[in-house]
N, C-alpha and C positions, 0 to 999 in steps of 0.2 A: 352155780350153773344158771345161765339166763340166756335170753335172746342174743345178747352181745357176744356170746361165745361162738355163735354161728357165723359163717362167712356171709358176705354180701350176696353171693350167688344162692346159697341155701335159704337165706331169708326171703329172697325174691320168689323162690318156689313155695316157701311155707306160708306166706301171707294169703294168697288166694285160697289155700287149703283151710286156713283158719276162718276166712270169710264163708266158705262153703259149709264148714262144720257148724258155724254159728247159725246158718239157715236151717240146718238139719236138726237143731234143737227142737223145733216144732214137730218134725217127723217123729222124734223120740217121745215127745210129750202128748201129742194130740190124741193118740189111740187110747191112752189112759184117761184123758179127759172125757172122751166120748163114752167110755165104759162107765165113768162115774156120774156124768152130768148130761149125756146125750149130745147130739150134734149142735143144738142151739147153745147149750152150756159151753161146749168146746169153743164155739165161735165167740162167745162173750169173753171168755178168758183170753183168747188170742187177741181180740181187740184191745183189751185192757193192758196186756203185757207190752204190746208194741206202743200204744199210746203213752204208757208210763215211762218207757225207757228211751225210745228213739229221739225225742227232742233233746234229751240231755247228752246222749253219746254223739249225736250229729253235731252239736255245738262244740263238743270236745275235739272232734276230728278237724273241724274248721280251724280252730285255734292252733292245733298242733301243726297243721300243714300250711298255715298262712293264707287261706283263701276265704276268710270271713267276708261276708257281703250280704246284700238283701235282694239279690236278683235271681233270675232263672238259672244262670250259669252256676251260681253257688249251690242251688238245690240239686242240680244234676251232678256236680262233683261229689256232693255228699252221698248220693245214691251209689256212685261207683265205689265207695269205701264203706258200705253198709252191709252188715250181715243179712239184712233183708233182701239184698240184691247182689249175691255173689257173682263175680264175672263169669260169663259164658254159660253157666248153669241157669242163671236168670239173665238172658242175653238182652240187656237194655240197649237200645239205640236211641240217639238224641238228635233233635233239631232245635236250633235257637233262632227265633225270628227277631227278637230284640230283647232288651234286658227284662221286660215284663211278660214276654210271651214265648212259649216253646211247646214242643211235643216230645213224647217218648213212646216207644213201642217195644214189645218183646218179640224178637225173632224166634226165640225159644224160651219157654218157661218151664223149668224143671219141676216147680211146685205143681203146675197144672198137669204135667205128665204123671205125677204121683196121685193126684186126686181124681183126674178124669175117669179112671176105671171104676170109681165108686159111684158115679152117676151125677146127674145134673144138680141134685139137691146139695151135694157136697161142693160141687164146683161153684154154685151160687153163693154158698156160705163163704167160701174163700175169696172169690173174685168180686163179690158185691158187698156182702155184709161186713167182711173184715177189711177189705181194701179201702172202702170209702172213708171211714173215719181215720184209718191209720196212715194213709198217704197224706191227708191234711195235717195230721199230728207231726209227721216228719218234716213237712214244709214249714210248720210253725216255728221251728228252730231258726229258720232263715228269714221269713217274712210273715207276720200274722195275717197279711192280706192275700196270701197265696192260696189258690184253690186248684186242686188236681181233680179233673173230671174226665170220664170215659168218652172216647170216640166210639169204640166198640170193645167188647170184652166177652169172655166165655159165660155160659156154655156156647161153644162154637157152632155157628151155622153158616156154611156147611161144616161138617165134622172135621175137615182138614184145613180150616181157615188159617191163613197166615197173613200178617203176623198174629201171634196168639192174642194180643190185645194192643190197644193204642189209647193214649191219654193226652189231654192238653194240660198245660200249666199256665195259669193266668194270674198275674199280680195286679190288683186293682184296689185303690183306696176305698172303693164303695163296698168291697167284700167284708162281711162281718166276720171278724176273727173267731175261730172255734174256741169254745170255752176250755180253759185248762181244767181237766178232770181231777178229782181228789186223789186218784191213784197216781197221776202224773206229779202232782205236788208232793205226794208222799215219797216217791222215788227220788225226787229232787233234793231230798234231805239226806240221801245216802252218802256215805263216805266215798263211794265209787264215783260220784259226780265231780268231786273236787280233788281227788288224790293226784299228787304230782308224779309224773312219769319221767322217763329218761329224756334229757334235752337233746335236741338235734344240733349237731355241729355243722355250722354253715361252711366250714372249711373242708369237709369230707368230699371225696370225689363222687360226683353224681348229684342229682336234684335233692335239695334240702327242703323243698316245699312243692305245693301244687298251685302256685300263684299265677302261672301262665295261662295259656288258652285252655278251654275245655277240649279234651282229647276224645277221639272215638272209643278208645280203650285205654285203660291205665296199664302201662307196661312197668311192672314193679321193679324190673331190673334196672330201670333208669334212675331210681332213687338211690341216694347214698346209703351207706351202711347204717349210720345213726338214724336216718329217717326211717329206714325199714324196721329197725329195732322199735322205734316209737310207734309206727303203724301197727306192728304186731301186738304191742302192749295195749294199744287202744282197741284193737279188734277183740282181744281177750276180755277187756273191760266191758265192751258191748255185750258179750255173752253173759257176764255176771249181772249186768243191769237188766237184760232181758229176763233172766231167770228170777231176779228179785221181783220183777213185775208179774211173772208167771205165778210165783208163790203168793204174792199179794192177792191175785185174782182167785186162786184156789182156796185160800183161807177165807174169802168172803162166802164160799159155797160149801165148806166142809169144816168139821172140827179139826183141831190141831193135829191129832194123830193121823187122820185120813189125809190131810194136806201134806204132811211129811212123807207118807207112804207114796203118794202120787209123784211128788217132786223127786224123791229118791229113785223112783223108776225112770223118770225123765233123765236124771243124771247118769244112771247106770247105762242106759241105751246110748247116749251120746258120748260118754266117757270111753266106752269100748271101741266104738267106730272111729272116733277121732284119733285115738292112739294108733289104730291100725293104719289110717290114712297118713298120719304124720310119719310113722316109721317107713312106710313105702315111699312117700314123697322125698324124704331125705336119704333114702337108700341106706338105712341103718341096719346093722346086724340084729337078728332076733335073739339077742343075749342080754345079759344084765347091763353091759355097757350101753347097748342101744336103748334099753329101757330107761336108763338113767338120763339119757339125752331127751327121750320122749317126755319123761316126767318134768324136766326142766322147762319145756316149752308148751306143755299141755294146758289148755285154758282153765282146767280145773284148779291148777296151781300157779297161774300166772295172771297178771304181772306180779313180780316179786314184791313190788312196792305196795301191793294190795293184799296179797296172800302171804302170811308169815309162815314160811316152811323152810326146811332144809332137806337136801338130797345128799346122802353120804354114800359114796361108792369108793372102795379101796382096791378095786380090781378083783375082789373075791365076794364081798358082801355088800348088799345094797339095802340101805335103810331110808325111810322117809319119815321125817318129823313134821307133823302138822301142829303148830302152836295155836293155842286158843287166845290169840291176840291179833292186833292189826285191823285194817279196815274190813276185810272179809268177815272176820269174826263179829265185828260191831254190826255190820249190815245183815248178818245171817245168810251169807252167800254159800255157794256150793261146798267149800271145805267143812262147814259146820254140820253138813248132813252126814258126814263120815265119823263114826266112832267105833269102839270095840265091838259093839253089838250090830253095827251096820257097815259091813265091809263089802257089800255087793258092788258098789260103784268102783271101788279100788281094784277088786278082783277082775271086773270087766276091763278096766284100763290096762292092767298088766298083761292080761290074756290077749289084748289087742296086739301085743308085741309077740307073745308066744303063749299058746294055750296050756303049756306046762307050768306057767307061773301062777303062784298064789301069794297072798299076803298073810302074815302072822303077827299078832300083837306082841310087841316086845314090852311096852309099858304104856300106861294111860293114867293120867290124873287131870286135875282141873287146869293144868298149865299146857299140856301137850298130849298128843297121841303119837307114839312111835311104832312103826310097823317095819318088818323085815320081809323082803321078797324071797320066797323059797321056790325051789324047782321040784315039781311033782314028777313021779315016775310015769304017770299016764296023763294025756292031755284032757283038759276039762271040756265038756260040751258047751257050745255057745249058749249063753243065757237068753231067756225069752225077750228081755228088754232090748238087747242088741239086735236080735233077729227082727224085732218089730221095726227098729230104726233102719235096718238094712232093706226094708221094703221100698225105701226111696231110691229112685234112680241115681240120686246124688252119692249113694254109697259106693258106686263103681264108676263115677264120673271121671273123665280124663280131660285135663286142660290141654289146650293146643296153643302153639306159638303162632300168633296172628301177625307177627312182623311189626313194622313201624306204624304206630297209630297216626291217624290224621287229625290235625287241629280242626275243631268245629267252630271256633270263634277266633276273633282277632283281638289282641290286647293292646 
């Protein structure tokens, strides 16, 4: 089971869901960081995780969809395919003046809606302390002389100011490139940076790349089946890279046991909510067959080229085998956080499909963990980690069909 088993239509629905759930990883993890390190410590880890991961996954997506370049258009296309800027929830709008100058603004910022009720200090942490270095780090993948600077940003004055924020992007040889941080260099050595994913067939019906003009919105249904498979795989890889950066930042501030506890809580929260949204988006039944499909495309266990796992469903019995090999194991990514003594994230995932589901260890050794999904007589109560993630308005966000996008540039 893999993304390729889904129809083109289902993949077009799934990709924006994966982008949104990637953004919600922070909603899942930040509360636990605040509890452990305070608001300032949370902001520091957030900066480091995005600095560490975004330059690498941004470049991967450019190569995959054939829009590599060193201009503003390339930067903007990258943002449209970035878990840091999921479509509509983070409603980026763009203007291109020339290849070296442009602006973007957010007509709606779901992250701001989540943080604004917490007060100006938290808003400033996100919209100033975190955004300044991380926007530049993302632009670094395209042009080291690119700078992203605010026109205005929250805290909003007046309180209902729209757009929520606005930024300039200027590429100038006189700009001093930001220094590549040690955590960015460290993640650059991860297997996830270089793993080979599914090739795009240029003969498929639909767009095989994003080499044309910058569009006001990316309409995923316009891509071909094989292009959507690749995009979905890349978006899942973005989530693994972000979490590797998260874990790196937490390990700098805590002992190993505490770092793993925090990261397992992050995984548990996002695993459950992501399973719930995937099942609903694809219209899958809340049974073992539906769960088998959810497992096959869940970012925790995808892409298959990176996560060595098997999903075995014979119509009656569902087993998951997580092998202790492959790139995810080498990197210490999400699947390595699950073992016979730590099944919380897996239970949250399966209960995102049906709260009657649980997992039971069938076998475990140095080679693999095998679990079976069982059906309990009574539904389980939602765990605290998922409830914390559900605090985000992204948990119930509904995507809209915006019709045919407008070209913003001429090729």
